[in-house]
N, C-alpha and C positions, 0 to 999 in steps of 0.2 A: 610249818615244820616244828611247831612247838608242842611239847608234850607236858600237860599238867594234870595231876590227879591228886585228890585230897586224901586218898586212901593210903594208910600206912603200909609199910612193907611187911610181909609175913613170910614164914618159912615155905609157903607154897609157891612163892615167886620164883624160887630156884627151879621149878620144874617146868616153867612156862616155855622154856626153849628146847625141851628135850627132843621135840620132833623137828628141830631146825636141821636144815641140810648142811650146816657148818659142822665139819668133823674135826676132831683133834688130830694132830700129826701122828703118823704111824710110829709112835714111840712109846715105850713102856717104862713106867716108873716103878713097877712093882719091886724090883730088886735094888733100887737106889737107896743108899745109906746117906742120911743127912749128917754132914760133919758135925761133931759134938760142939765146936765153938759157935757155929751158926745155929744149931739147935738151941743152945743156951740163950740166944737172943731173940728166939721166936716168941711172939706173944700168942700163946695157945688160946687164951680166953678171947682175944680179939678175933682170931680166925674163926673160932666157934661161933661168935656172935655174928660174923659175916655170913657163915653158912646158914645160920638160922633166919637171917634177914634183918637188915637194918631199918630203923624207922625214919622216914623222911620228915623233914621239918624246915619251915622258913620263917624267920623272925619278921615281924611287921616292918622293921626299919633295917633290913639287911643291907650291908654296905659293901659286900664283896662278891665279885663275879668270879667263876671258875672257868679257865680255858683248859680243856683236856685235849692233848695232841695225840691223834690216833691216825696220822696220815702216812706212817712209815710203809715202805714196800714190803718189808719182811724178807728181804734178800738174804740177810745173814741168818734169819730164822729157818729158811729153807722152805718157806710156804708162800706160794703165789697168792697175791691179793692181800697180804698183810698178816699180822698175828693177832690183831686186836679182837677178832671174832672167834679165835680159838677158845674152846670151852674148858673151863676148870670146874669140876663138880656140878655140871649142868648149866653153868652160866658163862657167857662170854667174858673173856678177860676185861674188855671195856666196861661191861656191866659192873663188875666188881669195883673198879675204880670209881665210876660215876655214882654208885650207891654210897660210897664213903663221903663224897661231897654233898650228896642229897640229905645226909644225916647231920649236916653242919648247919645250924640255924642262921648264921650270918652269910651263908651263900644264897644269894637271891636269884642267880641265873647260872646255868651250866652251858657252856659253848663247846660242843664236840667238833673238832676240826678233823675232817676226814676227806679222802679223795672225792671230788664233786660227783664223779659218775657212779659212786657207790653210796650216796647219801641215803637213798631209799632203803638200800640193803642194810646199812648200819641201823637205821631207825627201826626197821622191821625186826631185826634180830637182837639188838642190844639194848634198845630203849623202850619201844612201844609195849613189848610183852610184860613190862615191869611197872609197878605202881609208883613212879617218881612223883614226888610232891613238888620239888623245885622245877620251874620252867626249864625246858631243855631246847636249845636251838642248834642248828647245824651250820658250819662254815666250811668253805673249800680249802683244802690243803694246798700248800705250795710245793715247790720242787725240793726245798730244803727245810730243816726244822725252823730255822729263823723266819722264813716267809709264812710258814704255817702259823707260828705264833702271832705274827703281825696280822694275819688274816683273822684269827680268832679275836684279837683285840679290837678290830674294826667292828665286830658285832656286839661289843660291850658298850652299853649306853653310858654317857658321861656322868649319869647320876650315881654310879658306883665309884666309891672312893678308893677301893683296893681291888687288885686283880691277882689271883693265884693261878699259876701255870703248873700243869701236871702232865707227866708222860702217861698216856694211857696204857702203856705196857708195864706199869708198876701197880699190879692189882691188889697188893696187900697193904696199901696205904690205909691208915686208920683215921677215923674222924677226929680222935683226941689229938693226933699229931697235927692235923690240919688246923683245928682250933687253936692249938698252942702256937703254931707258927704265925697265924694271923694275929693273935693277941700279943706275941712278942713285938711285931712291928707296930701295932697300935699303941703299945706301951713305951715306945722309944720315939719321940716326935722328931728327933734329929736324924733318924735312919730313913733310908729310902726303900729298903727291902729286907727280907729274911729268907734265908735258904736253908733247907734241911740237908745235912751232910753228916758224915761220920768219919772219925779219925782214921788215917791210913794205917793198916796193920802189916803192910808188906814193906820190905827194904826196897828203896828206890835207887835207880841208878841213872846217871846222865851219860848218854851214849852219843858219840860222834863217829861217823863213818864205821859203825860196827865195833868201836872200841869204848870201853867204860873209861870215862874221864872224871868221874866223881860220884860220891855217895852222900847225897844231901841228908840233913837231919829230918827224918820223917815226921817228927812231932809237930812240925808246922804245916804238914800237908793233910788235907781232908778231902775225902771223895764226895763230890757234890751229887745230890739227888734232887728229887722233887717230892713234895710241892715247894715252889718258890713263890713268895708273896711280895708284892710291890705296890707302892702308891701309884694309882692309875696314871696320874699325869706324868710323873717322871718316866714311867715305862713307855708311854706313848712318845715322849720326846727322845728317849733313848733309841727307840726303834726308827724314828724318823731320821736321827743323826746317823745311824749305822747305814740306813738306806742311802742317804745323801753322800756319804763318805765311801760307800762300797765296802764297808767293814762287815765281816761275818764272824760272829762269835759261836761258841760251842753251847752256850746257854743264855738265857735272858739276863741273868745276873751280870755276865761279862759285858753286856751292852751298857748297863748302868755304871759299872766299874769304870769303864773307859771315859766316862764323863765326870769322874771324880765323886760319884755317888757312894754313900755309906751302906753296905749291906752287911746284916748280921748273920751269924750262923746259929742254927738250932740243931742240936745233936740228935740224929735219928739212929735207927737200928739197921744192921746189915740185912735183916729179913725184908726190908723195904726194896727188894731186888727189882731189877729191870729185865724183863725177858727179851734177850737179844738172839740168842742162839738156842738150838733144840735142847742143850744140856741145861739151860735155865728152866725150861718147862719141866724137865725131868725132876729137878730139884723141887720146884714149886709143887708139882703133883705129888711127890713123896711126902712133902710137909703136910698138904691137905689130906692125903690118905691117912697119915699117921693121926691127925687130929680126929678124922671121922671114925677111925678105928677105936680111939680112946673114948669116944662119946657113945659108942655102942653098948 
């Protein structure tokens, strides 16, 4: 189940899955208007590069493995069987994410975590049709995110010093952001991890029994995203401890935090959105359509 190809990506790669039986949801983004504040944060050049095809590469002494979580049921997205194979501009969402990690030299292995009974389908649709340079292997998803992350971690050899965890439903992640997050952790020997996040822009309320009881200072709140990079050893210990104690966190960083680990924040952009509901797809499709129109 390992895909390895020394051919670099080309623009033609995006057409390889046009004949796929996977169809996008019956929703139309033609009339969707991208909010100006979000549009200002969109990296048009990066999306254009993704559309043209990223160039895969692997450094001889790559020290980082990537675990891409693609095991969600897609219940909130309204699509049976998950959302990771939904196409954007001719490529499955999962492919967009995986290609970004393939373009980072320090990534020596990509582990895709997906439902075990659909591994062949994921490979045939989102991996095999594309010229990945980085070795790709599959791992079975668990019933919850934390179990899936632990499963993916089990497929990472101990020769890798760092592990980066990413949501497969964040297709606009950029190689430069991945590299910056990895290097942030490498450059701080007293840190256990580095997490991409962006400052909260909304007013937050503390609510008890349907009644607002407080308005905290939002300047200390950040919205966590992925990628999240960790030293492999501490991440394994954090997962083992959580499993032993019956603790379930909302992300991998929370598992390390509960052990007293030091996790740094790397400021990301709001356009690194996670597709959770159909409206998210509409927004992303509108952004990509806008870019494609400008390139014509």
